[in-house]
C-alpha positions as CSV (number, residue, x, y, z in Angstrom):
1,M,-20.9,-0.9,5.8
2,A,-20.0,-2.6,9.0
3,Y,-20.0,-6.4,9.0
4,T,-22.2,-8.3,11.4
5,F,-21.6,-12.0,11.7
6,A,-24.9,-12.6,9.7
7,N,-23.8,-10.7,6.6
8,L,-20.2,-11.9,6.9
9,K,-21.5,-15.5,6.6
10,T,-23.7,-14.4,3.7
11,D,-20.7,-12.9,1.8
12,L,-18.5,-15.9,2.6
13,R,-21.1,-18.3,1.1
14,S,-21.7,-15.9,-1.9
15,Y,-18.0,-15.5,-2.7
16,T,-17.3,-19.2,-2.5
17,E,-20.5,-20.1,-4.3
18,V,-21.7,-22.7,-1.7
19,D,-24.7,-22.7,0.6
20,N,-25.3,-23.3,4.2
21,T,-25.5,-27.1,3.8
22,V,-21.7,-26.9,3.0
23,L,-20.7,-23.9,5.1
24,T,-22.9,-24.5,8.1
25,D,-23.1,-21.9,10.8
26,A,-20.8,-24.0,13.0
27,I,-18.2,-24.2,10.2
28,C,-18.5,-20.5,9.5
29,T,-17.9,-19.8,13.2
30,T,-14.7,-21.8,13.2
31,I,-13.5,-20.3,9.9
32,T,-14.1,-16.7,11.2
33,K,-12.4,-17.3,14.6
34,N,-9.4,-18.7,12.8
35,A,-9.4,-15.6,10.6
36,E,-9.6,-13.3,13.5
37,N,-6.8,-15.0,15.4
38,R,-4.6,-14.9,12.3
39,I,-5.1,-11.1,12.2
40,Y,-4.6,-10.6,15.9
41,R,-1.4,-12.6,15.9
42,E,0.1,-10.8,12.9
43,A,-0.6,-7.2,13.9
44,D,-1.2,-5.3,17.1
45,N,-4.1,-2.8,17.3
46,D,-5.1,-0.1,19.8
47,D,-8.5,-1.6,20.5
48,N,-6.9,-4.6,22.3
49,R,-4.6,-2.5,24.6
50,F,-6.0,-2.9,28.1
51,Y,-5.1,-2.0,31.7
52,A,-5.9,-3.8,34.9
53,T,-5.2,-2.8,38.5
54,S,-4.8,-4.9,41.6
55,T,-2.9,-5.0,44.9
56,L,0.0,-7.2,45.8
57,T,-0.4,-9.4,48.9
58,I,2.1,-9.1,51.7
59,G,4.2,-12.2,51.9
60,N,2.9,-13.6,48.6
61,R,5.1,-13.5,45.5
62,Y,2.5,-14.8,43.1
63,V,0.3,-12.5,40.9
64,T,-2.7,-13.9,39.1
65,I,-2.6,-13.3,35.4
66,P,-5.8,-11.8,33.9
67,T,-7.8,-14.4,32.1
68,D,-8.1,-12.3,28.9
69,L,-4.4,-11.6,28.6
70,R,-2.6,-12.5,25.4
71,I,0.6,-10.4,25.6
72,I,2.0,-8.4,28.6
73,R,3.2,-4.9,27.7
74,Y,4.5,-3.8,31.1
75,A,4.0,-4.2,34.9
76,Q,4.2,-1.2,37.3
77,V,4.0,-1.0,41.0
78,T,3.4,2.1,43.1
79,N,6.1,2.7,45.8
80,S,4.1,3.9,48.7
81,N,7.2,4.1,50.9
82,V,7.9,7.6,49.6
83,T,5.9,10.8,49.4
84,P,4.8,11.6,46.8
85,N,4.4,8.0,45.7
86,V,6.6,6.9,42.8
87,H,5.6,4.5,40.0
88,V,8.2,1.8,39.4
89,Y,8.3,-0.4,36.3
90,L,9.2,-4.0,37.0
91,E,11.9,-5.6,35.0
92,R,11.1,-8.9,33.3
93,K,13.4,-11.8,34.0
94,D,13.4,-15.6,33.8
95,T,12.3,-17.7,36.8
96,S,15.8,-19.0,37.2
97,F,17.0,-15.4,37.8
98,I,14.2,-14.8,40.3
99,T,15.2,-17.9,42.2
100,E,18.8,-16.9,42.4
101,Y,18.1,-13.2,43.2
102,Y,15.6,-14.0,46.0
103,D,15.7,-17.5,47.4
104,T,13.4,-17.0,50.4
105,P,10.1,-16.6,48.6
106,S,7.8,-16.8,51.6
107,T,9.6,-14.0,53.5
108,A,8.3,-10.5,52.9
109,S,11.2,-8.3,52.1
110,G,10.4,-5.1,50.2
111,L,9.3,-3.4,47.0
112,P,9.4,-5.8,44.1
113,V,11.7,-4.9,41.2
114,Y,11.5,-8.0,39.0
115,Y,8.7,-10.3,37.6
116,A,8.7,-13.5,35.6
117,N,6.3,-16.0,34.1
118,W,5.6,-18.9,36.5
119,D,3.0,-20.7,34.5
120,A,-0.2,-20.1,32.5
121,Q,-2.0,-18.6,35.5
122,Y,0.6,-16.8,37.6
123,W,3.6,-14.5,37.5
124,L,6.0,-14.2,40.4
125,V,7.6,-11.0,41.7
126,A,10.9,-10.5,43.6
127,P,11.5,-9.6,46.3
128,T,8.4,-10.8,48.0
129,P,6.3,-7.7,48.8
130,D,6.3,-6.4,52.4
131,K,3.3,-4.1,51.7
132,A,0.1,-4.2,49.7
133,Y,1.6,-2.2,46.8
134,P,-0.8,-1.1,44.1
135,L,0.0,-2.9,40.8
136,T,-0.9,-1.8,37.2
137,L,-0.7,-4.3,34.3
138,A,-0.7,-3.1,30.7
139,Y,-1.4,-5.8,28.2
140,I,-2.9,-7.0,25.0
141,K,-6.3,-8.6,25.8
142,Q,-8.1,-11.4,24.1
143,P,-10.3,-9.6,21.6
144,S,-14.1,-10.0,21.2
145,S,-15.2,-12.2,18.4
146,I,-17.8,-11.3,15.8
147,T,-19.2,-14.8,16.1
148,A,-20.8,-14.1,19.5
149,S,-24.1,-13.6,17.8
150,D,-25.5,-12.9,14.3
151,S,-25.9,-9.2,15.1
152,T,-22.5,-8.8,16.7
153,T,-20.0,-6.2,15.3
154,T,-16.4,-5.6,16.4
155,Y,-13.7,-3.0,16.1
156,L,-12.3,-5.1,13.2
157,S,-15.7,-5.5,11.4
158,N,-16.6,-1.9,11.8
159,K,-13.4,-0.3,10.5
160,Y,-11.5,-2.9,8.6
161,Q,-14.1,-4.9,6.7
162,D,-11.8,-5.7,3.7
163,L,-9.1,-7.3,6.0
164,L,-11.7,-9.4,7.8
165,L,-13.4,-10.5,4.6
166,Y,-10.1,-11.5,2.9
167,A,-8.9,-13.4,6.0
168,V,-12.3,-15.3,6.2
169,L,-12.2,-16.1,2.5
170,L,-8.6,-17.3,2.7
171,E,-9.6,-19.7,5.6
172,G,-12.8,-20.6,3.7
173,Y,-11.1,-21.6,0.5
174,G,-8.6,-23.5,2.5
175,Y,-11.4,-25.5,4.2
176,L,-13.2,-26.1,0.8
177,K,-9.9,-27.1,-0.8
178,G,-10.6,-24.5,-3.4
179,P,-8.6,-23.7,-6.5
180,A,-4.9,-22.9,-5.9
181,D,-5.2,-19.6,-7.9
182,M,-8.1,-18.4,-5.7
183,I,-6.3,-19.2,-2.6
184,Q,-3.2,-17.4,-3.9
185,Y,-5.4,-14.4,-4.9
186,Y,-6.9,-14.0,-1.5
187,Q,-3.6,-14.6,0.2
188,Q,-2.2,-11.7,-1.7
189,S,-5.3,-9.6,-1.0
190,Y,-5.1,-10.4,2.7
191,Q,-1.4,-9.5,2.9
192,Q,-2.0,-6.2,1.2
193,A,-4.9,-5.4,3.5
194,L,-2.9,-6.5,6.6
195,Q,0.1,-4.3,5.6
196,S,-2.1,-1.2,5.4
197,Y,-3.8,-2.1,8.6
198,A,-0.5,-2.6,10.4
199,I,0.9,0.7,9.1
200,E,-2.2,2.5,10.4
201,Q,-2.4,0.7,13.7
202,Q,1.2,0.4,14.6
203,G,2.5,3.5,12.8
204,R,0.2,6.4,11.9
205,R,-2.1,6.1,14.9
206,R,0.9,6.3,17.2
207,R,2.4,9.4,15.8
208,D,1.8,13.0,16.9
209,E,1.8,15.6,14.2
210,Y,3.2,18.3,16.5
211,Q,6.1,16.1,17.8
212,D,6.7,13.8,14.8
213,G,5.7,16.1,12.0
214,V,3.3,15.4,9.1
215,I,4.1,12.2,7.1
216,R,5.6,13.2,3.8
217,T,6.1,11.1,0.7
218,P,9.4,11.9,-1.1
219,L,8.8,13.0,-4.6
220,K,11.3,12.6,-7.5
221,S,11.9,16.1,-8.7
222,P,14.3,16.5,-11.6
223,P,16.8,19.3,-11.3
224,P,16.2,22.3,-13.6
225,T,17.8,22.1,-17.0
226,Q,21.2,23.8,-17.1
227,D,22.2,25.6,-20.3
């Protein structure tokens, strides 16, 4: 059964044997967000892979970072100077390299080949674009939280209920200063669930049976007895 925020709160209070006067809705929201963030930081998943397109501005080396971005995967520009157009992957560098490579930032020069983090809101590219080149950003986005409303479900709560529950219980027992053995138990349960989740999300879901072959588990087979 998929978790909604309402029945996740019910299970959290039931497992920890406290009521809503101790684990209020506000506290449950904080606990759940902390649990979600723990999972998202420790394992990538396909649901949060996102793409955004925009156009570079002539004479402007700054690119606005999407507000929901957590991790950049790659940046790609379309070279419209050739026919057919060619997609070019930008190489990531430090700002110091960008400054040395192209020290006239306000002068439009050509097709960008490098990009770097400028601050929390902008990247910069070099050289400064001389055309409005199309730009594609592939990144890991900020995931939706189950705490948006009592009836909300998410990719995590629909498909990986055990992982979400163990993460919430681990955060919940920590908040309640629960028994060390219970915290240890849910820490181990969480790690086991996280491992299987990561294997599926970052391994098995990104394999192709035709190209990679079927996953096989080696079996110990004793050699036949020789006379």
